[in-house]
C-alpha positions in Angstrom: 113.4 100.9 110.6 111.9 98.7 107.9 114.0 96.9 105.3 113.4 95.1 102.0 115.3 91.9 101.1 116.3 91.6 97.4 118.7 88.9 96.1 120.3 88.5 99.5 120.7 92.2 100.2 118.8 94.1 102.9 117.8 97.7 101.9 116.7 99.9 104.8 113.7 102.1 104.1 111.9 104.8 106.2 109.5 103.5 108.8 106.5 105.8 108.1 104.3 104.7 105.2 103.9 108.1 103.7 107.6 108.7 103.6 108.1 105.4 101.8 105.4 106.2 99.3 106.8 109.7 98.6 110.4 108.3 98.4 109.3 105.5 96.1 107.4 107.7 93.7 110.2 110.2 93.6 112.7 107.4 92.8 110.5 106.0 90.0 110.0 109.4 88.5 113.8 110.1 88.7 114.4 106.7 87.1 112.4 107.9 84.0 114.8 110.8 83.8 117.8 108.5 83.8 119.5 110.2 80.9 120.3 113.2 83.1 123.7 113.2 84.8 122.7 113.0 88.5 119.6 110.9 88.1 119.9 107.4 86.8 118.0 104.4 85.6 119.1 102.7 88.9 116.4 104.8 90.6 113.5 103.0 88.9 114.0 99.5 90.4 114.9 100.9 93.7 111.7 103.0 93.8 109.7 100.0 92.8 111.4 98.0 95.6 110.4 100.7 98.1 106.9 100.9 96.9 106.5 97.1 97.1 106.3 97.3 100.9 102.9 99.1 100.8 101.3 98.1 97.5 100.4 94.5 96.9 100.5 94.6 93.0 104.0 96.0 93.1 105.0 93.4 95.8 103.7 90.6 93.5 105.7 92.0 90.6 108.9 92.2 92.8 108.5 88.6 93.9 108.0 87.5 90.3 111.1 89.3 89.3 113.1 87.9 92.2 112.1 84.4 91.4 112.9 84.8 87.7 116.2 86.4 88.4 117.1 83.9 91.0 116.3 81.0 88.7 118.4 82.6 85.9 121.4 83.2 88.2 121.2 79.6 89.6 121.2 78.2 86.0 123.9 80.4 84.6 126.3 80.7 87.6 125.6 78.0 90.2 128.4 79.2 92.5 127.1 82.7 92.6 123.6 81.4 93.2 124.9 79.4 96.2 126.6 82.5 97.6 123.4 84.5 97.3 121.3 81.6 98.7 119.3 81.0 95.6 120.8 77.8 94.4 117.5 75.8 94.2 116.2 75.4 90.7 112.7 74.7 89.7 112.0 71.3 88.1 108.2 71.2 87.9 106.6 74.6 87.5 103.0 73.3 87.8 103.6 71.3 91.0 106.0 73.8 92.6 108.4 71.0 93.7 112.1 71.7 93.8 115.2 69.6 93.1 
């Protein structure tokens, strides 16, 4: 079974590509109906996370969000960043070097 890693958490997803695509699209559509009682806005990022396995544009967007979120957490709460394994901060954006 495949899994996706996001902020230190591993999320298992179905192994077959068509099942992942269907599940991801259903989750994204359910996320847009988040005002309903059973469905929620939590479904939108989870659906994008599942779709990021098979679609490179969504994968790039997920990586961008992961880096931005990790930098923000490491700046605001360094101890939480260390527990999540994202304690490295960027110092020079253009060169890509780290502290």
